[in-house]
Backbone as JSON Lines, residues from 0, in Angstrom:
{"i":0,"aa":"M","n":[-22.79,3.93,-24.02],"ca":[-24.04,2.99,-22.96],"c":[-24.1,1.44,-23.26]}
{"i":1,"aa":"K","n":[-24.49,2.14,-25.13],"ca":[-24.53,0.24,-25.62],"c":[-23.7,-0.19,-25.28]}
{"i":2,"aa":"W","n":[-22.51,-0.59,-24.67],"ca":[-21.6,-1.75,-24.02],"c":[-22.14,-1.63,-22.97]}
{"i":3,"aa":"L","n":[-22.37,-0.72,-22.41],"ca":[-23.28,-1.27,-20.54],"c":[-24.33,-2.09,-21.45]}
{"i":4,"aa":"I","n":[-25.25,-1.7,-22.04],"ca":[-26.84,-2.58,-22.38],"c":[-26.66,-3.88,-23.1]}
{"i":5,"aa":"K","n":[-25.23,-4.11,-23.87],"ca":[-24.88,-5.47,-24.49],"c":[-23.42,-5.99,-23.42]}
{"i":6,"aa":"A","n":[-23.71,-5.6,-22.64],"ca":[-22.53,-6.42,-21.33],"c":[-22.99,-7.77,-20.88]}
{"i":7,"aa":"P","n":[-22.1,-8.75,-21.07],"ca":[-22.39,-10.11,-21.03],"c":[-22.23,-10.51,-19.59]}
{"i":8,"aa":"L","n":[-23.22,-11.49,-19.3],"ca":[-22.88,-11.16,-17.22],"c":[-21.57,-11.63,-16.69]}
{"i":9,"aa":"G","n":[-20.79,-12.16,-17.1],"ca":[-19.53,-11.69,-16.57],"c":[-18.93,-10.93,-16.37]}
{"i":10,"aa":"K","n":[-18.88,-9.86,-17.14],"ca":[-19.12,-8.42,-17.14],"c":[-19.47,-7.24,-16.05]}
{"i":11,"aa":"R","n":[-21.06,-7.86,-16.3],"ca":[-22.04,-7.35,-15.73],"c":[-21.62,-7.44,-13.98]}
{"i":12,"aa":"Q","n":[-20.94,-8.61,-13.94],"ca":[-20.7,-9.16,-12.35],"c":[-20.04,-8.53,-11.57]}
{"i":13,"aa":"K","n":[-18.63,-7.76,-12.41],"ca":[-17.84,-7.48,-11.83],"c":[-18.37,-5.88,-11.76]}
{"i":14,"aa":"M","n":[-19.36,-5.63,-12.5],"ca":[-19.53,-4.03,-12.13],"c":[-20.75,-3.61,-11.06]}
{"i":15,"aa":"V","n":[-21.14,-5.17,-10.72],"ca":[-22.21,-4.84,-9.64],"c":[-21.47,-5.09,-8.18]}
{"i":16,"aa":"A","n":[-20.79,-3.96,-7.98],"ca":[-18.98,-4.41,-7.72],"c":[-19.36,-2.67,-6.21]}
{"i":17,"aa":"S","n":[-18.95,-3.56,-4.69],"ca":[-19.32,-2.11,-4.17],"c":[-17.98,-2.33,-3.19]}
{"i":18,"aa":"T","n":[-17.91,-0.95,-2.62],"ca":[-16.43,-0.99,-1.89],"c":[-16.63,-1.82,-0.61]}
{"i":19,"aa":"L","n":[-15.31,-1.98,0.49],"ca":[-15.24,-2.55,1.22],"c":[-15.18,-1.42,2.4]}
{"i":20,"aa":"S","n":[-15.87,-1.83,3.58],"ca":[-15.47,-0.92,4.96],"c":[-13.84,-1.26,5.14]}
{"i":21,"aa":"T","n":[-13.22,-0.65,6.06],"ca":[-11.64,-0.16,5.85],"c":[-11.34,-1.77,7.06]}
{"i":22,"aa":"D","n":[-12.02,-1.77,7.97],"ca":[-11.42,-3.29,8.67],"c":[-11.54,-4.38,7.42]}
{"i":23,"aa":"L","n":[-12.94,-4.36,6.39],"ca":[-12.65,-5.68,5.31],"c":[-11.33,-5.16,4.27]}
{"i":24,"aa":"R","n":[-10.44,-4.05,4.01],"ca":[-10.09,-3.38,3.43],"c":[-8.71,-4.27,3.65]}
{"i":25,"aa":"E","n":[-8.34,-3.77,4.98],"ca":[-6.83,-4.08,5.94],"c":[-6.86,-6.15,5.94]}
{"i":26,"aa":"K","n":[-8.63,-6.38,5.61],"ca":[-8.09,-7.7,5.9],"c":[-7.98,-8.74,4.94]}
{"i":27,"aa":"Y","n":[-8.8,-8.25,3.44],"ca":[-8.66,-9.07,2.35],"c":[-7.54,-7.92,1.29]}
{"i":28,"aa":"K","n":[-7.12,-7.04,1.54],"ca":[-6.31,-6.8,0.86],"c":[-6.79,-5.91,-0.53]}
{"i":29,"aa":"R","n":[-7.83,-5.59,-0.61],"ca":[-8.85,-5.34,-1.92],"c":[-9.89,-3.7,-1.01]}
{"i":30,"aa":"R","n":[-10.31,-3.43,-2.2],"ca":[-10.88,-2.17,-1.95],"c":[-11.93,-2.51,-2.17]}
{"i":31,"aa":"S","n":[-12.61,-3.26,-3.86],"ca":[-14.52,-3.37,-4.12],"c":[-14.05,-4.75,-3.71]}
{"i":32,"aa":"V","n":[-15.6,-5.53,-3.95],"ca":[-15.51,-7.0,-4.35],"c":[-17.03,-6.69,-4.78]}
{"i":33,"aa":"S","n":[-17.38,-8.09,-5.57],"ca":[-19.15,-7.74,-6.02],"c":[-19.44,-8.18,-5.29]}
{"i":34,"aa":"V","n":[-20.97,-7.35,-5.15],"ca":[-22.08,-8.0,-4.29],"c":[-22.64,-9.0,-4.47]}
{"i":35,"aa":"R","n":[-22.95,-9.52,-3.61],"ca":[-23.9,-10.77,-3.72],"c":[-24.81,-11.09,-2.65]}
{"i":36,"aa":"K","n":[-25.82,-11.75,-2.84],"ca":[-27.03,-11.79,-1.73],"c":[-26.59,-12.49,-0.37]}
{"i":37,"aa":"G","n":[-26.89,-12.61,0.56],"ca":[-26.56,-12.57,1.81],"c":[-25.63,-12.21,2.47]}
{"i":38,"aa":"D","n":[-24.51,-10.77,1.85],"ca":[-23.17,-9.54,2.48],"c":[-24.88,-8.36,3.04]}
{"i":39,"aa":"K","n":[-24.03,-7.81,4.19],"ca":[-24.43,-6.56,5.16],"c":[-23.98,-5.84,4.35]}
{"i":40,"aa":"V","n":[-24.82,-4.88,3.69],"ca":[-24.18,-3.2,2.91],"c":[-24.95,-1.99,4.32]}
{"i":41,"aa":"K","n":[-24.04,-1.31,3.96],"ca":[-24.52,0.02,4.3],"c":[-24.35,1.29,3.22]}
{"i":42,"aa":"I","n":[-25.92,1.96,3.55],"ca":[-26.03,2.59,2.17],"c":[-25.52,4.09,2.5]}
{"i":43,"aa":"M","n":[-24.38,4.47,1.42],"ca":[-23.7,5.64,1.58],"c":[-24.42,6.63,0.98]}
{"i":44,"aa":"R","n":[-24.89,6.85,0.39],"ca":[-26.01,7.94,0.12],"c":[-26.94,7.67,-0.72]}
{"i":45,"aa":"G","n":[-28.33,8.34,-0.53],"ca":[-29.55,8.75,-1.31],"c":[-30.42,9.2,0.15]}
{"i":46,"aa":"D","n":[-31.53,8.9,-0.11],"ca":[-32.29,9.13,0.72],"c":[-32.08,8.4,2.23]}
{"i":47,"aa":"F","n":[-31.59,7.12,1.85],"ca":[-31.85,6.17,2.55],"c":[-30.35,5.54,3.09]}
{"i":48,"aa":"A","n":[-29.64,6.92,3.69],"ca":[-28.09,7.12,4.02],"c":[-28.05,6.64,5.03]}
{"i":49,"aa":"G","n":[-27.6,6.41,5.82],"ca":[-26.72,5.84,7.19],"c":[-27.43,4.36,7.42]}
{"i":50,"aa":"T","n":[-28.38,3.73,7.51],"ca":[-29.57,2.46,7.31],"c":[-28.32,1.67,6.4]}
{"i":51,"aa":"S","n":[-28.75,0.18,7.39],"ca":[-27.76,-0.67,6.53],"c":[-28.67,-2.15,6.89]}
{"i":52,"aa":"G","n":[-28.4,-2.89,5.89],"ca":[-29.28,-4.06,6.13],"c":[-28.34,-5.15,5.0]}
{"i":53,"aa":"E","n":[-29.24,-6.13,5.18],"ca":[-28.76,-7.27,4.27],"c":[-29.62,-7.74,2.65]}
{"i":54,"aa":"V","n":[-28.26,-8.42,2.37],"ca":[-28.67,-7.99,0.08],"c":[-29.87,-8.73,-0.18]}
{"i":55,"aa":"L","n":[-30.81,-8.91,-0.17],"ca":[-31.63,-9.97,-0.81],"c":[-31.95,-10.52,-1.7]}
{"i":56,"aa":"Q","n":[-31.52,-9.44,-3.04],"ca":[-31.66,-9.69,-4.34],"c":[-30.44,-8.99,-5.51]}
{"i":57,"aa":"V","n":[-29.77,-9.31,-6.0],"ca":[-29.23,-8.92,-6.62],"c":[-29.29,-9.12,-8.61]}
{"i":58,"aa":"D","n":[-29.88,-7.92,-9.05],"ca":[-30.15,-7.77,-10.55],"c":[-28.69,-7.43,-11.36]}
{"i":59,"aa":"L","n":[-28.74,-8.25,-12.41],"ca":[-27.49,-7.98,-12.88],"c":[-27.97,-7.2,-14.25]}
{"i":60,"aa":"R","n":[-29.78,-7.12,-14.8],"ca":[-29.94,-7.0,-16.02],"c":[-30.08,-5.84,-15.93]}
{"i":61,"aa":"D","n":[-30.61,-4.52,-14.71],"ca":[-30.51,-3.16,-13.91],"c":[-29.59,-2.53,-13.37]}
{"i":62,"aa":"Y","n":[-28.54,-3.34,-13.21],"ca":[-27.47,-3.02,-12.71],"c":[-27.59,-2.55,-11.03]}
{"i":63,"aa":"S","n":[-28.91,-3.37,-10.39],"ca":[-29.47,-3.03,-9.14],"c":[-29.39,-3.64,-8.4]}
{"i":64,"aa":"V","n":[-29.36,-3.14,-6.14],"ca":[-29.52,-4.11,-5.28],"c":[-30.56,-3.92,-4.54]}
{"i":65,"aa":"L","n":[-31.56,-5.52,-4.03],"ca":[-32.44,-5.13,-3.27],"c":[-31.51,-5.06,-1.81]}
{"i":66,"aa":"V","n":[-31.64,-4.35,-0.41],"ca":[-31.59,-5.06,0.56],"c":[-32.58,-4.92,1.51]}
{"i":67,"aa":"S","n":[-33.18,-4.48,2.67],"ca":[-33.56,-6.04,3.16],"c":[-34.23,-4.08,4.02]}
{"i":68,"aa":"G","n":[-35.44,-3.82,4.4],"ca":[-35.84,-2.64,4.98],"c":[-35.82,-1.47,4.13]}
{"i":69,"aa":"I","n":[-34.84,-1.34,2.98],"ca":[-35.23,-0.13,2.27],"c":[-36.69,-0.66,1.31]}
{"i":70,"aa":"N","n":[-37.9,0.5,1.94],"ca":[-38.82,0.18,0.78],"c":[-39.15,1.79,0.49]}
{"i":71,"aa":"I","n":[-40.38,1.58,-0.42],"ca":[-40.88,3.02,-0.73],"c":[-42.61,2.69,-1.0]}
{"i":72,"aa":"K","n":[-42.79,3.56,-0.99],"ca":[-44.54,3.25,-0.42],"c":[-44.94,3.82,-2.7]}
{"i":73,"aa":"K","n":[-45.62,2.95,-2.44],"ca":[-46.37,2.89,-4.56],"c":[-47.54,3.67,-4.68]}
{"i":74,"aa":"A","n":[-47.54,4.48,-5.53],"ca":[-49.16,5.62,-5.21],"c":[-50.72,4.68,-4.43]}
{"i":75,"aa":"N","n":[-50.71,3.69,-4.58],"ca":[-51.86,2.91,-4.62],"c":[-51.46,2.17,-2.85]}
{"i":76,"aa":"G","n":[-50.63,2.75,-2.34],"ca":[-49.72,2.63,-0.72],"c":[-49.33,1.27,-0.6]}
{"i":77,"aa":"T","n":[-49.31,-0.19,-1.45],"ca":[-48.25,-0.78,-1.27],"c":[-46.85,-0.27,-0.77]}
{"i":78,"aa":"E","n":[-46.25,-1.06,-0.26],"ca":[-44.49,-1.5,0.2],"c":[-43.85,-2.14,-1.03]}
{"i":79,"aa":"V","n":[-42.6,-2.09,-1.47],"ca":[-42.1,-2.79,-2.82],"c":[-40.68,-1.7,-2.69]}
{"i":80,"aa":"P","n":[-39.9,-3.12,-2.49],"ca":[-37.87,-2.87,-1.76],"c":[-38.02,-1.83,-3.38]}
{"i":81,"aa":"K","n":[-36.85,-0.83,-3.09],"ca":[-36.45,0.23,-3.37],"c":[-34.64,-0.35,-4.67]}
{"i":82,"aa":"A","n":[-34.23,-0.48,-5.47],"ca":[-33.66,-1.17,-6.27],"c":[-32.27,0.15,-5.21]}
{"i":83,"aa":"L","n":[-31.13,0.03,-5.87],"ca":[-30.16,0.85,-5.06],"c":[-29.29,0.6,-5.97]}
{"i":84,"aa":"H","n":[-28.33,1.56,-6.57],"ca":[-27.33,0.88,-7.45],"c":[-26.31,1.13,-6.45]}
{"i":85,"aa":"P","n":[-24.95,-0.56,-6.66],"ca":[-24.2,-0.82,-5.97],"c":[-22.73,0.6,-5.79]}
{"i":86,"aa":"S","n":[-22.54,1.7,-6.55],"ca":[-21.8,2.46,-6.06],"c":[-22.19,3.17,-4.72]}
{"i":87,"aa":"N","n":[-23.32,3.28,-4.61],"ca":[-24.12,4.1,-3.51],"c":[-23.94,3.12,-2.29]}
{"i":88,"aa":"L","n":[-23.33,2.12,-2.54],"ca":[-23.49,1.1,-1.23],"c":[-22.17,1.09,-0.22]}
{"i":89,"aa":"M","n":[-21.54,0.31,0.61],"ca":[-20.53,-0.69,1.2],"c":[-20.66,-1.22,1.63]}
{"i":90,"aa":"I","n":[-20.16,-2.19,1.68],"ca":[-20.0,-3.74,2.45],"c":[-19.6,-3.93,3.58]}
{"i":91,"aa":"I","n":[-20.2,-4.34,4.81],"ca":[-19.58,-4.05,5.99],"c":[-19.47,-5.19,6.4]}
{"i":92,"aa":"E","n":[-20.03,-6.59,5.8],"ca":[-20.14,-7.91,6.52],"c":[-20.36,-9.13,4.49]}
{"i":93,"aa":"L","n":[-19.04,-9.84,4.65],"ca":[-19.54,-10.67,3.32],"c":[-19.77,-11.91,3.93]}
{"i":94,"aa":"F","n":[-20.68,-11.93,2.77],"ca":[-21.43,-13.96,3.22],"c":[-20.09,-14.87,3.12]}
{"i":95,"aa":"T","n":[-20.19,-15.28,3.12],"ca":[-18.71,-15.98,3.11],"c":[-18.54,-17.62,2.66]}
{"i":96,"aa":"E","n":[-20.15,-18.25,3.57],"ca":[-20.53,-19.68,3.45],"c":[-20.19,-19.55,1.93]}
{"i":97,"aa":"D","n":[-20.05,-19.16,0.28],"ca":[-19.68,-20.0,-0.34],"c":[-18.26,-20.12,-0.51]}
{"i":98,"aa":"K","n":[-17.8,-21.62,-0.47],"ca":[-16.25,-22.01,-0.95],"c":[-15.97,-21.21,-2.04]}
{"i":99,"aa":"E","n":[-16.65,-21.22,-2.84],"ca":[-15.91,-19.92,-4.48],"c":[-15.09,-18.7,-4.15]}
{"i":100,"aa":"R","n":[-16.18,-18.42,-3.05],"ca":[-15.58,-17.35,-2.92],"c":[-15.0,-16.79,-2.07]}
{"i":101,"aa":"R","n":[-15.03,-17.43,-0.8],"ca":[-14.02,-17.71,0.03],"c":[-11.79,-17.73,-0.49]}
{"i":102,"aa":"N","n":[-12.47,-19.22,-1.07],"ca":[-10.78,-19.28,-2.24],"c":[-10.91,-18.02,-2.77]}
{"i":103,"aa":"L","n":[-11.55,-16.82,-3.95],"ca":[-11.32,-16.06,-4.86],"c":[-10.81,-14.82,-3.58]}
{"i":104,"aa":"L","n":[-11.25,-15.22,-2.21],"ca":[-11.02,-13.94,-1.44],"c":[-9.36,-13.28,-0.55]}
{"i":105,"aa":"D","n":[-9.31,-14.99,-1.01],"ca":[-8.27,-15.43,-0.39],"c":[-6.82,-15.49,-1.42]}
{"i":106,"aa":"K","n":[-7.01,-16.01,-2.25],"ca":[-6.32,-15.71,-3.55],"c":[-5.51,-14.52,-3.72]}
{"i":107,"aa":"K","n":[-5.98,-13.37,-2.91],"ca":[-5.07,-12.33,-3.14],"c":[-4.47,-11.78,-1.59]}
{"i":108,"aa":"I","n":[-4.72,-12.52,-0.68],"ca":[-4.29,-12.17,0.86],"c":[-3.13,-12.86,0.52]}
{"i":109,"aa":"T","n":[-2.94,-14.26,-0.18],"ca":[-2.05,-15.26,-0.56],"c":[-0.61,-14.83,-0.64]}
{"i":110,"aa":"A","n":[-1.3,-13.89,-2.77],"ca":[-0.54,-13.58,-3.26],"c":[0.48,-12.93,-3.14]}
{"i":111,"aa":"K","n":[0.5,-12.0,-2.13],"ca":[1.19,-10.9,-1.29],"c":[1.9,-10.85,-0.22]}
């Protein structure tokens, strides 16, 4: 577990990856992609299984993802976003406004 705590940011970004939905798998010819802010995800496990929302924040330090609409109540009554592990998520729509990400996804399609 020490390697997980001391991992550099480049490795952490790869570890914050989620599976793609079946139609995205066929389109991009990959099984998983790193989660980014703006992606639409569906929660597959836990108390919020079956709900979907947009990624608000990706925390590389804690390996967690915050999704819109997924909140928990604290003891004092305030609601805070629940941190989810990316392995419990499935990406249903990719945020492809970023040119670098589009190039990364298209690279695998043209290689085969």
